[in-house]
DRENPA-3360 file (N, C-alpha, C; in nm, 2 decimals, always signed):
BEGIN
1 = MRPLTDIL = -4.47/+43.78/+18.92/-4.38/+43.76/+18.81/-4.49/+43.70/+18.67 ~ -4.40/+43.77/+18.56/-4.52/+43.78/+18.47/-4.53/+43.58/+18.41 ~ -4.64/+43.62/+18.30/-4.63/+43.46/+18.24/-4.56/+43.45/+18.15 ~ -4.51/+43.32/+18.07/-4.39/+43.31/+18.00/-4.49/+43.28/+17.83 ~ -4.62/+43.29/+17.85/-4.72/+43.24/+17.73/-4.81/+43.42/+17.72 ~ -4.89/+43.40/+17.64/-4.96/+43.48/+17.60/-5.10/+43.41/+17.64 ~ -5.18/+43.45/+17.76/-5.33/+43.40/+17.76/-5.46/+43.46/+17.67 ~ -5.41/+43.56/+17.59/-5.47/+43.62/+17.54/-5.52/+43.56/+17.39;
9 = RYLEYSAW = -5.42/+43.46/+17.38/-5.44/+43.35/+17.26/-5.49/+43.24/+17.29 ~ -5.59/+43.20/+17.40/-5.61/+43.08/+17.43/-5.72/+43.11/+17.48 ~ -5.83/+43.00/+17.42/-5.97/+42.95/+17.45/-6.06/+42.90/+17.58 ~ -5.91/+42.85/+17.64/-5.99/+42.69/+17.77/-5.83/+42.74/+17.82 ~ -5.85/+42.77/+17.97/-5.79/+42.79/+18.08/-5.65/+42.71/+18.11 ~ -5.68/+42.58/+18.08/-5.66/+42.41/+18.11/-5.50/+42.38/+17.96 ~ -5.58/+42.44/+17.90/-5.45/+42.47/+17.75/-5.32/+42.60/+17.83 ~ -5.38/+42.65/+17.83/-5.32/+42.82/+17.89/-5.23/+42.75/+18.04;
17 = LRDEYDAR = -5.24/+42.71/+18.13/-5.14/+42.70/+18.23/-5.08/+42.51/+18.19 ~ -5.15/+42.45/+18.08/-5.06/+42.36/+18.08/-4.96/+42.40/+18.00 ~ -4.93/+42.49/+17.89/-4.85/+42.51/+17.82/-4.78/+42.61/+17.89 ~ -4.84/+42.71/+18.03/-4.71/+42.74/+18.12/-4.61/+42.73/+18.15 ~ -4.70/+42.59/+18.20/-4.61/+42.48/+18.29/-4.47/+42.42/+18.20 ~ -4.49/+42.37/+18.07/-4.42/+42.31/+17.98/-4.31/+42.43/+17.98 ~ -4.38/+42.64/+17.97/-4.29/+42.69/+17.90/-4.17/+42.71/+18.02 ~ -4.26/+42.67/+18.15/-4.17/+42.70/+18.28/-4.06/+42.58/+18.28;
25 = RGYDDGFT = -4.16/+42.45/+18.25/-4.03/+42.34/+18.27/-3.89/+42.39/+18.15 ~ -3.89/+42.43/+18.05/-3.88/+42.37/+17.97/-3.71/+42.49/+18.07 ~ -3.76/+42.61/+18.17/-3.66/+42.68/+18.17/-3.59/+42.65/+18.27 ~ -3.64/+42.53/+18.35/-3.61/+42.46/+18.52/-3.63/+42.32/+18.50 ~ -3.57/+42.25/+18.49/-3.57/+42.11/+18.47/-3.68/+42.05/+18.60 ~ -3.64/+42.14/+18.76/-3.67/+42.12/+18.86/-3.83/+42.17/+18.91 ~ -3.89/+42.22/+18.79/-4.01/+42.30/+18.83/-4.14/+42.16/+18.80 ~ -4.14/+42.16/+18.93/-4.27/+42.03/+18.89/-4.40/+42.07/+18.94;
33 = HRRFSELC = -4.50/+41.93/+18.92/-4.61/+41.96/+18.92/-4.67/+42.05/+19.07 ~ -4.61/+41.94/+19.13/-4.61/+41.96/+19.30/-4.53/+42.17/+19.30 ~ -4.50/+42.18/+19.23/-4.40/+42.32/+19.31/-4.52/+42.43/+19.22 ~ -4.57/+42.39/+19.09/-4.73/+42.50/+19.08/-4.83/+42.51/+19.10 ~ -4.84/+42.39/+19.19/-4.94/+42.35/+19.24/-4.93/+42.47/+19.40 ~ -4.80/+42.47/+19.46/-4.80/+42.59/+19.57/-4.75/+42.68/+19.52 ~ -4.69/+42.73/+19.38/-4.68/+42.87/+19.35/-4.88/+42.93/+19.34 ~ -4.96/+42.83/+19.29/-5.08/+42.87/+19.31/-5.19/+42.92/+19.39;
41 = GYRSSGAM = -5.10/+42.86/+19.51/-5.16/+42.90/+19.66/-5.25/+42.71/+19.69 ~ -5.23/+42.63/+19.57/-5.27/+42.50/+19.67/-5.21/+42.43/+19.78 ~ -5.23/+42.34/+19.87/-5.21/+42.25/+19.93/-5.18/+42.16/+19.89 ~ -5.20/+42.08/+19.86/-5.25/+41.95/+19.74/-5.14/+41.89/+19.62 ~ -5.05/+41.85/+19.66/-4.89/+41.86/+19.55/-4.95/+41.88/+19.42 ~ -5.09/+41.82/+19.40/-5.10/+41.76/+19.27/-5.28/+41.78/+19.18 ~ -5.24/+41.90/+19.23/-5.40/+42.01/+19.22/-5.36/+42.06/+19.11 ~ -5.27/+42.13/+19.05/-5.23/+42.22/+18.96/-5.27/+42.07/+18.75;
49 = SLIMSGRR = -5.22/+42.00/+18.84/-5.22/+41.85/+18.73/-5.38/+41.84/+18.75 ~ -5.43/+41.81/+18.80/-5.53/+41.82/+18.73/-5.63/+41.90/+18.72 ~ -5.58/+42.02/+18.68/-5.64/+42.12/+18.68/-5.63/+42.11/+18.51 ~ -5.47/+42.10/+18.51/-5.44/+42.13/+18.32/-5.48/+41.99/+18.27 ~ -5.53/+41.86/+18.32/-5.57/+41.76/+18.21/-5.75/+41.78/+18.23 ~ -5.83/+41.87/+18.26/-5.99/+41.91/+18.26/-6.00/+41.79/+18.42 ~ -5.98/+41.75/+18.47/-6.05/+41.68/+18.55/-6.10/+41.75/+18.71 ~ -6.04/+41.85/+18.74/-6.06/+41.96/+18.82/-6.05/+42.04/+18.77;
57 = NLSNAAAE = -6.24/+42.13/+18.85/-6.22/+42.28/+18.74/-6.14/+42.38/+18.84 ~ -6.13/+42.53/+18.76/-6.07/+42.62/+18.85/-6.20/+42.74/+18.88 ~ -6.22/+42.71/+19.03/-6.28/+42.79/+19.10/-6.21/+42.96/+19.07 ~ -6.32/+43.04/+19.12/-6.30/+43.17/+19.08/-6.17/+43.24/+19.17 ~ -6.16/+43.18/+19.32/-6.11/+43.21/+19.37/-5.93/+43.18/+19.36 ~ -5.93/+43.07/+19.31/-5.82/+43.01/+19.21/-5.74/+43.10/+19.15 ~ -5.84/+43.13/+19.03/-5.81/+43.23/+18.88/-5.77/+43.34/+18.99 ~ -5.87/+43.45/+19.09/-5.80/+43.53/+19.15/-5.66/+43.53/+19.17;
65 = RIARVFDL = -5.60/+43.40/+19.30/-5.48/+43.40/+19.32/-5.35/+43.37/+19.23 ~ -5.44/+43.28/+19.11/-5.36/+43.31/+18.97/-5.31/+43.43/+18.89 ~ -5.44/+43.50/+18.93/-5.41/+43.69/+18.82/-5.30/+43.69/+18.92 ~ -5.33/+43.73/+19.03/-5.22/+43.79/+19.09/-5.05/+43.73/+19.13 ~ -5.03/+43.59/+19.13/-4.94/+43.49/+19.11/-4.85/+43.58/+18.96 ~ -4.96/+43.56/+18.87/-4.86/+43.64/+18.75/-4.86/+43.74/+18.67 ~ -4.94/+43.83/+18.77/-4.94/+43.96/+18.73/-4.97/+44.00/+18.66 ~ -5.09/+43.95/+18.61/-5.18/+44.01/+18.48/-5.24/+44.18/+18.52;
73 = DATERAHL = -5.24/+44.23/+18.39/-5.36/+44.31/+18.39/-5.47/+44.32/+18.38 ~ -5.54/+44.38/+18.38/-5.69/+44.42/+18.34/-5.73/+44.37/+18.21 ~ -5.68/+44.33/+18.12/-5.70/+44.30/+18.00/-5.72/+44.11/+18.07 ~ -5.60/+44.09/+18.07/-5.60/+43.97/+18.08/-5.67/+43.92/+18.18 ~ -5.69/+43.96/+18.30/-5.76/+43.92/+18.40/-5.88/+43.90/+18.37 ~ -5.92/+44.03/+18.29/-6.08/+43.96/+18.24/-6.10/+43.85/+18.13 ~ -6.01/+43.84/+18.04/-5.99/+43.71/+17.96/-6.04/+43.57/+18.05 ~ -5.93/+43.59/+18.19/-5.88/+43.51/+18.25/-6.02/+43.43/+18.33;
81 = QRMLAWDR = -6.13/+43.54/+18.33/-6.25/+43.52/+18.38/-6.35/+43.48/+18.24 ~ -6.34/+43.46/+18.12/-6.40/+43.49/+18.02/-6.38/+43.35/+18.00 ~ -6.24/+43.26/+18.02/-6.22/+43.11/+18.02/-6.28/+43.03/+18.09 ~ -6.31/+43.10/+18.22/-6.40/+43.05/+18.35/-6.53/+43.01/+18.27 ~ -6.57/+43.15/+18.26/-6.69/+43.11/+18.17/-6.76/+43.04/+18.08 ~ -6.63/+43.03/+18.00/-6.71/+42.96/+17.87/-6.63/+42.83/+17.91 ~ -6.57/+42.71/+17.98/-6.55/+42.62/+18.06/-6.66/+42.60/+18.14 ~ -6.75/+42.67/+18.21/-6.87/+42.56/+18.27/-6.98/+42.64/+18.19;
89 = ADDFDTRA = -6.95/+42.72/+18.07/-7.11/+42.77/+18.00/-7.15/+42.58/+17.94 ~ -7.34/+42.56/+17.91/-7.36/+42.42/+17.88/-7.47/+42.51/+17.71 ~ -7.45/+42.60/+17.72/-7.54/+42.66/+17.56/-7.45/+42.70/+17.47 ~ -7.49/+42.71/+17.33/-7.42/+42.80/+17.23/-7.43/+42.93/+17.25 ~ -7.55/+42.97/+17.29/-7.59/+43.16/+17.26/-7.43/+43.21/+17.41 ~ -7.45/+43.12/+17.52/-7.33/+43.21/+17.59/-7.26/+43.20/+17.54 ~ -7.15/+43.06/+17.51/-7.05/+43.05/+17.41/-7.07/+43.19/+17.33 ~ -7.12/+43.20/+17.23/-7.11/+43.30/+17.16/-7.07/+43.40/+17.16;
97 = RLLEQMQT = -7.12/+43.45/+17.25/-7.08/+43.58/+17.36/-6.99/+43.64/+17.39 ~ -6.96/+43.49/+17.45/-6.80/+43.51/+17.50/-6.76/+43.51/+17.42 ~ -6.70/+43.43/+17.29/-6.66/+43.43/+17.18/-6.62/+43.59/+17.10 ~ -6.76/+43.63/+17.16/-6.75/+43.79/+17.09/-6.68/+43.88/+17.15 ~ -6.69/+43.86/+17.33/-6.58/+43.92/+17.38/-6.47/+43.92/+17.38 ~ -6.43/+43.78/+17.36/-6.30/+43.78/+17.42/-6.20/+43.82/+17.27 ~ -6.25/+43.83/+17.16/-6.25/+43.90/+17.01/-6.21/+44.08/+16.99 ~ -6.21/+44.09/+17.15/-6.14/+44.21/+17.17/-6.00/+44.23/+17.20;
105 = AKAFAEHW = -5.94/+44.12/+17.21/-5.84/+44.09/+17.17/-5.73/+44.04/+17.07 ~ -5.68/+44.16/+16.97/-5.63/+44.14/+16.93/-5.55/+43.99/+16.85 ~ -5.49/+43.98/+16.95/-5.41/+43.80/+16.93/-5.51/+43.72/+16.98 ~ -5.65/+43.71/+17.00/-5.71/+43.56/+17.05/-5.83/+43.63/+16.91 ~ -5.80/+43.71/+16.79/-5.90/+43.73/+16.78/-5.84/+43.66/+16.59 ~ -5.67/+43.67/+16.57/-5.63/+43.62/+16.47/-5.61/+43.49/+16.53 ~ -5.58/+43.45/+16.63/-5.57/+43.30/+16.65/-5.68/+43.23/+16.66 ~ -5.79/+43.22/+16.68/-5.94/+43.18/+16.65/-6.07/+43.23/+16.57;
113 = QGTIDAYA = -6.03/+43.31/+16.46/-6.12/+43.35/+16.43/-6.17/+43.25/+16.31 ~ -6.12/+43.16/+16.22/-6.23/+43.11/+16.19/-6.32/+43.02/+16.29 ~ -6.33/+42.97/+16.44/-6.42/+42.97/+16.54/-6.52/+43.06/+16.57 ~ -6.46/+43.21/+16.57/-6.50/+43.33/+16.61/-6.64/+43.32/+16.44 ~ -6.59/+43.28/+16.30/-6.65/+43.32/+16.18/-6.76/+43.18/+16.22 ~ -6.70/+43.06/+16.23/-6.83/+42.94/+16.25/-6.89/+42.95/+16.33 ~ -6.89/+42.96/+16.48/-7.01/+43.04/+16.55/-7.06/+43.17/+16.53 ~ -7.06/+43.20/+16.46/-7.15/+43.36/+16.41/-7.22/+43.25/+16.29;
121 = FYHDGLVP = -7.18/+43.20/+16.15/-7.25/+43.15/+16.09/-7.36/+43.03/+16.11 ~ -7.35/+42.94/+16.23/-7.44/+42.90/+16.28/-7.51/+42.90/+16.39 ~ -7.50/+43.00/+16.46/-7.55/+43.10/+16.53/-7.74/+43.08/+16.54 ~ -7.78/+43.13/+16.40/-7.91/+43.11/+16.34/-7.92/+43.01/+16.24 ~ -7.97/+42.90/+16.33/-8.00/+42.80/+16.19/-8.00/+42.85/+16.03 ~ -8.08/+42.98/+16.00/-8.12/+42.97/+15.87/-8.06/+43.06/+15.82 ~ -7.94/+43.09/+15.86/-7.82/+43.16/+15.74/-7.76/+43.07/+15.69 ~ -7.77/+42.91/+15.75/-7.65/+42.84/+15.61/-7.78/+42.84/+15.54;
129 = LVRELVSL = -7.89/+42.83/+15.51/-8.09/+42.79/+15.44/-8.07/+42.86/+15.34 ~ -8.04/+43.06/+15.41/-8.05/+43.15/+15.29/-7.93/+43.13/+15.22 ~ -7.86/+43.14/+15.26/-7.69/+43.11/+15.20/-7.73/+43.01/+15.06 ~ -7.81/+42.90/+15.07/-7.85/+42.80/+15.00/-7.95/+42.82/+14.88 ~ -8.00/+42.93/+14.91/-8.15/+43.05/+14.83/-8.06/+43.10/+14.73 ~ -7.96/+43.17/+14.78/-7.90/+43.27/+14.72/-7.82/+43.18/+14.56 ~ -7.81/+43.02/+14.58/-7.78/+42.93/+14.43/-7.90/+42.98/+14.36 ~ -8.10/+42.97/+14.43/-8.13/+42.95/+14.30/-8.15/+43.04/+14.19;
137 = PDFDEDPR = -8.18/+43.04/+14.04/-8.18/+43.15/+13.99/-8.27/+43.25/+13.95 ~ -8.39/+43.23/+14.04/-8.47/+43.31/+14.04/-8.50/+43.40/+14.21 ~ -8.34/+43.41/+14.25/-8.35/+43.46/+14.38/-8.38/+43.62/+14.36 ~ -8.42/+43.61/+14.48/-8.51/+43.77/+14.56/-8.43/+43.80/+14.65 ~ -8.39/+43.92/+14.67/-8.35/+43.99/+14.79/-8.46/+43.97/+14.96 ~ -8.58/+44.04/+14.81/-8.70/+44.06/+14.92/-8.72/+44.00/+15.03 ~ -8.63/+43.96/+15.12/-8.71/+43.90/+15.28/-8.89/+43.85/+15.28 ~ -8.92/+43.90/+15.20/-9.06/+43.82/+15.20/-9.10/+43.70/+15.07;
145 = WMAARLHG = -8.97/+43.72/+14.99/-8.97/+43.64/+14.87/-8.89/+43.53/+14.92 ~ -8.81/+43.55/+14.99/-8.70/+43.46/+15.06/-8.83/+43.30/+15.17 ~ -8.89/+43.37/+15.28/-8.97/+43.38/+15.38/-9.05/+43.28/+15.28 ~ -9.12/+43.35/+15.14/-9.26/+43.27/+15.14/-9.14/+43.11/+15.03 ~ -9.01/+43.12/+15.03/-8.98/+43.03/+14.97/-8.94/+42.90/+15.05 ~ -8.93/+42.99/+15.16/-8.89/+42.79/+15.26/-8.98/+42.78/+15.33 ~ -8.98/+42.63/+15.34/-9.12/+42.55/+15.40/-9.11/+42.60/+15.58 ~ -9.23/+42.62/+15.66/-9.25/+42.63/+15.76/-9.24/+42.79/+15.75;
153 = DVAPDRCA = -9.28/+42.86/+15.86/-9.32/+42.96/+15.89/-9.22/+43.03/+15.92 ~ -9.18/+43.12/+15.85/-9.07/+43.17/+15.89/-9.09/+43.34/+15.89 ~ -9.02/+43.44/+15.97/-9.04/+43.57/+15.94/-8.93/+43.70/+15.80 ~ -9.00/+43.72/+15.77/-8.91/+43.81/+15.67/-8.76/+43.89/+15.71 ~ -8.83/+43.90/+15.85/-8.69/+43.97/+15.90/-8.60/+43.87/+15.92 ~ -8.63/+43.82/+15.98/-8.54/+43.71/+16.02/-8.46/+43.72/+15.87 ~ -8.50/+43.62/+15.77/-8.45/+43.64/+15.70/-8.34/+43.72/+15.66 ~ -8.40/+43.88/+15.65/-8.28/+43.93/+15.64/-8.24/+44.00/+15.70;
161 = RALQRLVD = -8.25/+43.95/+15.85/-8.13/+43.90/+15.96/-8.03/+43.83/+15.81 ~ -8.09/+43.74/+15.83/-8.00/+43.59/+15.80/-7.89/+43.65/+15.64 ~ -7.92/+43.69/+15.56/-7.87/+43.77/+15.47/-7.75/+43.81/+15.52 ~ -7.80/+44.01/+15.58/-7.70/+44.05/+15.66/-7.60/+44.03/+15.69 ~ -7.59/+43.87/+15.80/-7.51/+43.86/+15.87/-7.38/+43.74/+15.71 ~ -7.46/+43.70/+15.58/-7.39/+43.64/+15.56/-7.33/+43.73/+15.46 ~ -7.41/+43.87/+15.42/-7.24/+43.97/+15.37/-7.18/+44.04/+15.47 ~ -7.18/+44.06/+15.54/-7.09/+44.08/+15.71/-6.95/+43.98/+15.72;
169 = LGHLVRDD = -7.00/+43.85/+15.69/-6.89/+43.77/+15.72/-6.83/+43.70/+15.59 ~ -6.87/+43.78/+15.48/-6.76/+43.76/+15.35/-6.83/+43.66/+15.30 ~ -6.96/+43.56/+15.34/-6.94/+43.45/+15.28/-7.05/+43.48/+15.13 ~ -7.10/+43.63/+15.11/-7.17/+43.68/+15.00/-7.11/+43.76/+14.94 ~ -7.09/+43.78/+14.84/-7.05/+43.91/+14.74/-7.12/+43.96/+14.60 ~ -7.09/+44.12/+14.57/-7.19/+44.15/+14.42/-7.08/+44.11/+14.37 ~ -7.18/+44.06/+14.26/-7.04/+44.04/+14.08/-7.12/+44.20/+14.06 ~ -7.04/+44.14/+13.93/-7.01/+44.33/+13.81/-7.17/+44.37/+13.80;
177 = DGRLQHAQ = -7.28/+44.28/+13.84/-7.38/+44.34/+13.81/-7.47/+44.34/+13.87 ~ -7.43/+44.37/+14.00/-7.48/+44.42/+14.20/-7.56/+44.24/+14.24 ~ -7.56/+44.16/+14.15/-7.64/+44.03/+14.17/-7.52/+43.96/+14.30 ~ -7.60/+43.91/+14.45/-7.51/+43.84/+14.50/-7.47/+43.73/+14.45 ~ -7.34/+43.65/+14.52/-7.32/+43.52/+14.50/-7.23/+43.52/+14.57 ~ -7.23/+43.30/+14.59/-7.13/+43.28/+14.68/-6.98/+43.36/+14.67 ~ -6.93/+43.37/+14.82/-6.75/+43.40/+14.82/-6.71/+43.32/+14.74 ~ -6.70/+43.17/+14.83/-6.70/+43.03/+14.80/-6.80/+42.96/+14.76;
185 = PIVATTPE = -6.74/+42.86/+14.67/-6.89/+42.73/+14.65/-6.89/+42.63/+14.78 ~ -6.78/+42.62/+14.89/-6.83/+42.54/+15.01/-6.82/+42.56/+15.14 ~ -6.87/+42.59/+15.21/-6.89/+42.63/+15.35/-6.80/+42.49/+15.42 ~ -6.69/+42.47/+15.48/-6.63/+42.38/+15.53/-6.59/+42.46/+15.71 ~ -6.61/+42.40/+15.77/-6.62/+42.42/+15.91/-6.44/+42.41/+16.01 ~ -6.38/+42.55/+16.04/-6.24/+42.50/+16.03/-6.22/+42.38/+16.17 ~ -6.08/+42.34/+16.08/-6.06/+42.27/+16.24/-6.03/+42.27/+16.34 ~ -6.03/+42.39/+16.39/-6.03/+42.43/+16.52/-6.14/+42.48/+16.60;
193 = ARSDTLKA = -6.23/+42.47/+16.54/-6.40/+42.54/+16.61/-6.42/+42.35/+16.64 ~ -6.46/+42.42/+16.77/-6.53/+42.32/+16.89/-6.63/+42.20/+16.81 ~ -6.63/+42.10/+16.89/-6.82/+42.07/+16.80/-6.88/+42.07/+16.87 ~ -6.89/+42.18/+16.94/-7.06/+42.24/+17.02/-7.09/+42.35/+16.90 ~ -6.99/+42.39/+16.79/-6.98/+42.48/+16.69/-7.16/+42.47/+16.60 ~ -7.17/+42.35/+16.59/-7.29/+42.31/+16.48/-7.38/+42.24/+16.57 ~ -7.37/+42.22/+16.76/-7.51/+42.19/+16.82/-7.59/+42.25/+16.77 ~ -7.63/+42.40/+16.77/-7.75/+42.45/+16.73/-7.82/+42.44/+16.61;
201 = FQRYVMGL = -7.73/+42.47/+16.50/-7.76/+42.40/+16.38/-7.80/+42.34/+16.36 ~ -7.75/+42.17/+16.44/-7.79/+42.04/+16.39/-7.97/+42.03/+16.46 ~ -7.95/+42.12/+16.56/-8.08/+42.12/+16.66/-8.19/+42.18/+16.57 ~ -8.20/+42.27/+16.49/-8.23/+42.31/+16.42/-8.29/+42.24/+16.30 ~ -8.19/+42.22/+16.21/-8.23/+42.09/+16.08/-8.26/+41.98/+16.13 ~ -8.28/+41.92/+16.27/-8.34/+41.80/+16.30/-8.50/+41.86/+16.33 ~ -8.55/+41.98/+16.36/-8.69/+42.00/+16.36/-8.75/+42.00/+16.23 ~ -8.65/+42.11/+16.13/-8.75/+42.08/+16.04/-8.80/+41.90/+15.99;
209 = AADALDSQ = -8.66/+41.84/+15.98/-8.66/+41.69/+15.94/-8.84/+41.71/+16.02 ~ -8.83/+41.64/+16.13/-8.92/+41.62/+16.20/-9.11/+41.68/+16.11 ~ -9.11/+41.80/+16.13/-9.20/+41.85/+16.04/-9.19/+41.83/+15.91 ~ -9.10/+41.77/+15.82/-9.13/+41.75/+15.71/-9.18/+41.60/+15.67 ~ -9.19/+41.56/+15.74/-9.24/+41.43/+15.77/-9.37/+41.45/+15.79 ~ -9.47/+41.56/+15.88/-9.59/+41.59/+15.81/-9.64/+41.68/+15.70 ~ -9.55/+41.75/+15.64/-9.57/+41.84/+15.59/-9.53/+41.81/+15.39 ~ -9.46/+41.71/+15.37/-9.40/+41.70/+15.26/-9.43/+41.55/+15.27;
217 = PPAARDMR = -9.45/+41.52/+15.09/-9.50/+41.41/+15.06/-9.38/+41.29/+15.04 ~ -9.41/+41.21/+15.06/-9.35/+41.04/+15.05/-9.24/+41.12/+14.93 ~ -9.27/+41.09/+14.83/-9.18/+41.19/+14.70/-9.09/+41.23/+14.68 ~ -9.10/+41.33/+14.80/-9.00/+41.47/+14.83/-8.96/+41.44/+14.95 ~ -8.92/+41.32/+15.01/-8.86/+41.33/+15.14/-8.79/+41.17/+15.14 ~ -8.72/+41.13/+15.24/-8.69/+40.99/+15.21/-8.60/+41.01/+15.38 ~ -8.70/+40.90/+15.46/-8.62/+40.93/+15.62/-8.64/+40.74/+15.62 ~ -8.51/+40.73/+15.70/-8.50/+40.53/+15.72/-8.46/+40.58/+15.82;
225 = VTTMAISR = -8.52/+40.49/+15.94/-8.43/+40.48/+16.03/-8.39/+40.32/+16.08 ~ -8.29/+40.29/+16.12/-8.24/+40.15/+16.15/-8.16/+40.18/+16.34 ~ -8.31/+40.05/+16.37/-8.22/+40.01/+16.55/-8.18/+39.87/+16.55 ~ -8.01/+39.88/+16.57/-7.97/+39.74/+16.55/-7.87/+39.76/+16.68 ~ -7.84/+39.59/+16.69/-7.74/+39.56/+16.84/-7.64/+39.51/+16.82 ~ -7.48/+39.61/+16.84/-7.33/+39.58/+16.79/-7.26/+39.66/+16.89 ~ -7.09/+39.56/+16.84/-7.05/+39.60/+16.91/-7.02/+39.78/+16.88 ~ -6.91/+39.82/+17.02/-6.86/+39.93/+16.96/-6.75/+40.00/+16.85;
233 = DQVADIKA = -6.70/+39.86/+16.83/-6.60/+39.89/+16.68/-6.66/+39.92/+16.59 ~ -6.80/+39.83/+16.54/-6.89/+39.90/+16.48/-6.89/+40.03/+16.44 ~ -6.91/+40.08/+16.58/-6.94/+40.22/+16.54/-6.91/+40.31/+16.43 ~ -6.74/+40.26/+16.50/-6.60/+40.36/+16.38/-6.65/+40.35/+16.23 ~ -6.70/+40.20/+16.23/-6.69/+40.14/+16.08/-6.80/+40.22/+16.00 ~ -6.92/+40.22/+16.10/-7.07/+40.29/+16.02/-7.02/+40.48/+16.02 ~ -6.97/+40.50/+16.10/-6.99/+40.65/+16.08/-6.86/+40.68/+15.98 ~ -6.80/+40.59/+15.94/-6.67/+40.62/+15.82/-6.74/+40.58/+15.66;
241 = LLVQLHKD = -6.85/+40.50/+15.68/-7.00/+40.49/+15.59/-7.04/+40.60/+15.55 ~ -7.09/+40.63/+15.61/-7.16/+40.77/+15.64/-7.08/+40.86/+15.61 ~ -6.97/+40.88/+15.68/-6.86/+41.02/+15.60/-6.85/+41.02/+15.46 ~ -6.83/+40.88/+15.40/-6.79/+40.84/+15.30/-6.95/+40.92/+15.14 ~ -7.01/+40.80/+15.22/-7.14/+40.86/+15.18/-7.17/+41.02/+15.14 ~ -7.15/+41.10/+15.25/-7.17/+41.23/+15.24/-7.09/+41.32/+15.18 ~ -7.01/+41.28/+15.14/-6.88/+41.24/+15.01/-6.92/+41.27/+14.86 ~ -7.03/+41.14/+14.89/-7.08/+41.11/+14.72/-7.16/+41.14/+14.67;
249 = VLSVVERD = -7.23/+41.23/+14.81/-7.33/+41.30/+14.73/-7.33/+41.42/+14.73 ~ -7.20/+41.50/+14.76/-7.14/+41.64/+14.74/-7.08/+41.60/+14.58 ~ -7.09/+41.49/+14.52/-7.01/+41.45/+14.42/-7.09/+41.48/+14.33 ~ -7.17/+41.44/+14.38/-7.35/+41.45/+14.30/-7.39/+41.63/+14.26 ~ -7.36/+41.64/+14.39/-7.45/+41.77/+14.41/-7.30/+41.90/+14.30 ~ -7.21/+41.86/+14.26/-7.07/+41.93/+14.21/-7.14/+41.92/+14.08 ~ -7.24/+41.82/+14.03/-7.27/+41.84/+13.83/-7.30/+41.92/+13.77 ~ -7.28/+41.94/+13.67/-7.34/+42.05/+13.60/-7.47/+42.07/+13.56;
257 = EPIEVVYQ = -7.55/+42.07/+13.70/-7.69/+42.06/+13.65/-7.74/+42.17/+13.67 ~ -7.89/+42.19/+13.61/-7.95/+42.34/+13.67/-8.03/+42.33/+13.83 ~ -8.01/+42.46/+13.90/-8.06/+42.44/+14.05/-8.21/+42.46/+14.07 ~ -8.25/+42.43/+14.08/-8.38/+42.42/+14.17/-8.44/+42.42/+14.27 ~ -8.39/+42.36/+14.36/-8.42/+42.37/+14.48/-8.29/+42.37/+14.59 ~ -8.38/+42.34/+14.71/-8.28/+42.36/+14.83/-8.31/+42.27/+14.92 ~ -8.21/+42.18/+14.95/-8.21/+42.08/+15.02/-8.14/+42.05/+15.09 ~ -8.22/+41.92/+15.21/-8.10/+41.97/+15.35/-8.10/+41.78/+15.38;
265 = LNTQLFGI = -7.95/+41.73/+15.37/-7.88/+41.57/+15.39/-7.91/+41.59/+15.57 ~ -7.98/+41.51/+15.63/-7.89/+41.47/+15.79/-7.91/+41.30/+15.80 ~ -7.86/+41.30/+15.84/-7.77/+41.11/+15.90/-7.76/+41.15/+16.00 ~ -7.80/+41.08/+16.13/-7.79/+41.04/+16.26/-7.78/+40.92/+16.33 ~ -7.66/+40.89/+16.36/-7.61/+40.75/+16.42/-7.59/+40.82/+16.57 ~ -7.65/+40.76/+16.67/-7.63/+40.75/+16.84/-7.67/+40.64/+16.85 ~ -7.70/+40.61/+17.00/-7.71/+40.48/+17.06/-7.78/+40.49/+17.19 ~ -7.90/+40.45/+17.21/-7.99/+40.48/+17.33/-8.00/+40.34/+17.41;
273 = TEPPTEPE = -7.83/+40.29/+17.41/-7.82/+40.23/+17.55/-7.62/+40.20/+17.56 ~ -7.67/+40.25/+17.72/-7.51/+40.34/+17.78/-7.46/+40.20/+17.75 ~ -7.34/+40.18/+17.72/-7.20/+40.11/+17.72/-7.18/+40.07/+17.87 ~ -7.17/+39.91/+17.88/-7.10/+39.80/+18.01/-7.06/+39.87/+18.05 ~ -7.04/+39.89/+18.20/-6.94/+39.96/+18.25/-6.82/+39.87/+18.27 ~ -6.68/+39.94/+18.24/-6.57/+39.86/+18.23/-6.56/+39.85/+18.40 ~ -6.51/+39.73/+18.44/-6.42/+39.66/+18.59/-6.33/+39.73/+18.64 ~ -6.31/+39.78/+18.77/-6.23/+39.83/+18.73/-6.10/+39.77/+18.80;
281 = PA = -5.96/+39.75/+18.74/-5.87/+39.71/+18.73/-5.82/+39.65/+18.89 ~ -5.75/+39.52/+18.90/-5.75/+39.52/+19.02/-5.57/+39.53/+19.08;
% end
């Protein structure tokens, strides 16, 4: 039998299986988790329920059974294997490579284009920085100029690759005089992009902040740390304040003033202890 949903539109196998279950239950009220588990070759009646909720992983053997049950073609089988690899991957580079492979399916590329572009944009932490360099009045496309203007030891060929990626992604376009300019004033990560999209870039700029402690004078930087004991409810309140802070900073940036330098603003709020263990209900 064939699936009722298009597997090529999915990034996570648990989401595909949930939608497939819901679609079949829509046609047959008697289609239960037990029947779905039996259909997919599980002896445990709740196996598929655990997999769909993300509390149990799908093994390679189980994926092969499901591929046979739903008569998946070669393209669909390959996509299912990539979804398994995506679920198991714990690093940015692996997931970026899998996204590149998955987008060979047109349905996937159309549905997840925002996420694909976000991974490509943040894959190298230098790319967002080079994008801002373009705003400088004396900007020069010469990679050696870009490397010289950036703090730290940055190779010119890496700057060249970052600039080319921005052009390829459509973030930079040429005006009537042939000068590069931003296609959009602000780059915003799309809502469907996963949180790990930004992790590589965040790690990169955190490293730049650590270097700035030694390489930049106090007048050119501002580093603040606050260690505090708080309730878990207060975490949400503090996060809201930080969100508003960044919005307020952007309102300052948008003022019509001459552009002279590129700055990076980072705020970090994170726990240094584990929360108390919740008692098991009686």
